[in-house]
SEROVO-296296 format. One line per field, with one value per residue: residue number from 1; residue in one letter; x, y, z of N, C-alpha, C in turn. Coordinates in steps of 0.1 Angstrom, whole numbers, padded with zeros to 4 digits. Example, Ala and Ser with C-alpha at 12.3 -4.5 7.8 and 13.67 -1.06 7.14 Angstrom:
// SEROVO-296296
i 1/2;
aa a/s;
nc1 0132/0128;
nc2 -0057/-0022;
nc3 0078/0071;
cac1 0123/0137;
cac2 -0045/-0011;
cac3 0078/0071;
cc1 0132/0129;
cc2 -0033/0000;
cc3 0078/0079;
END
This chain:
// SEROVO-296296
i 1/2/3/4/5/6/7/8/9/10/11/12/13/14/15/16/17/18/19/20/21/22/23/24/25/26/27/28/29/30/31/32/33/34/35/36/37/38/39/40/41/42/43/44/45/46/47/48/49/50/51/52/53/54/55/56/57;
aa x/x/x/x/x/x/x/x/x/x/x/x/x/x/x/x/x/x/x/x/x/x/x/x/x/x/x/x/x/x/x/x/x/x/x/x/x/x/x/x/x/x/x/x/x/x/x/x/x/x/x/x/x/x/x/x/x;
nc1 1085/1084/1085/1060/1052/1021/1005/1009/0989/0964/0944/0928/0902/0917/0936/0957/0985/1009/1041/1064/1094/1122/1155/1169/1149/1135/1154/1157/1130/1132/1152/1139/1119/1134/1145/1122/1114/1094/1074/1082/1059/1042/1055/1053/1024/1018/1031/1015/0989/0994/1000/0976/0959/0970/0970/0952/0956;
nc2 0800/0807/0839/0853/0876/0890/0884/0908/0916/0916/0939/0963/0986/1014/1036/1064/1065/1079/1068/1071/1059/1042/1047/1023/1003/1009/1001/0975/0965/0973/0957/0932/0934/0935/0910/0895/0905/0925/0954/0979/0990/0966/0948/0960/0961/0933/0923/0936/0926/0898/0899/0908/0887/0866/0871/0862/0835;
nc3 1064/1029/1013/0991/0967/0957/0926/0901/0883/0894/0897/0917/0930/0942/0965/0971/0994/1015/1028/1054/1058/1073/1056/1056/1059/1036/1018/1021/1013/0987/0978/0981/0963/0938/0938/0934/0910/0908/0918/0943/0956/0953/0968/0995/0996/0995/1017/1037/1032/1037/1063/1075/1066/1080/1107/1128/1129;
cac1 1076/1090/1076/1057/1044/1009/1006/1006/0979/0951/0941/0915/0901/0927/0938/0972/0989/1024/1046/1077/1101/1137/1163/1174/1138/1132/1164/1153/1119/1136/1160/1130/1113/1144/1146/1110/1111/1081/1076/1083/1046/1037/1059/1046/1010/1018/1034/1004/0979/0998/0999/0961/0953/0975/0971/0943/0959;
cac2 0802/0815/0850/0854/0886/0888/0888/0923/0918/0918/0953/0965/1000/1018/1051/1068/1069/1081/1063/1076/1047/1045/1044/1009/0995/1010/0993/0959/0963/0974/0943/0920/0936/0931/0895/0889/0910/0933/0968/0983/0990/0954/0942/0966/0956/0919/0921/0940/0916/0887/0902/0907/0873/0856/0877/0855/0821;
cac3 1051/1018/1009/0977/0965/0949/0911/0899/0874/0901/0900/0924/0933/0952/0967/0974/1007/1017/1038/1058/1065/1073/1044/1058/1056/1022/1010/1024/1004/0972/0975/0980/0950/0928/0940/0928/0898/0910/0923/0957/0960/0953/0981/1007/0998/0997/1032/1046/1031/1043/1078/1080/1065/1089/1122/1136/1127;
cc1 1083/1080/1074/1048/1032/1012/1002/0995/0964/0949/0928/0914/0910/0929/0953/0974/1004/1028/1060/1084/1116/1144/1165/1162/1134/1142/1161/1140/1124/1144/1150/1122/1122/1144/1133/1104/1097/1086/1078/1069/1040/1042/1053/1031/1009/1021/1022/0992/0982/0996/0985/0954/0957/0975/0963/0946/0968;
cc2 0812/0827/0850/0865/0882/0891/0903/0926/0919/0931/0955/0981/1003/1032/1052/1070/1071/1074/1069/1065/1050/1042/1028/1000/0995/1003/0979/0957/0963/0961/0932/0921/0932/0916/0889/0896/0917/0947/0969/0983/0975/0946/0947/0960/0940/0916/0924/0931/0902/0887/0900/0894/0863/0860/0869/0840/0817;
cc3 1042/1015/0996/0975/0956/0935/0909/0888/0880/0906/0907/0925/0944/0953/0969/0988/1006/1029/1042/1064/1064/1059/1044/1054/1042/1013/1009/1014/0990/0969/0973/0966/0938/0927/0933/0915/0899/0915/0938/0963/0962/0964/0992/1007/1000/1012/1040/1043/1037/1058/1083/1077/1075/1104/1130/1136/1138;
END
């Protein structure tokens, strides 16, 4: 299945969290963000939302 990040215009009430991830993983996320012309944060949120939406399928 092709990955598709969520649209960035869908703003919801949110808080701040810090993540400590390896440089290698951060670079992979950054590359995906560049490919989809979106932010690092949007990619991370999209991946997490996709995981929780599909975990029981």
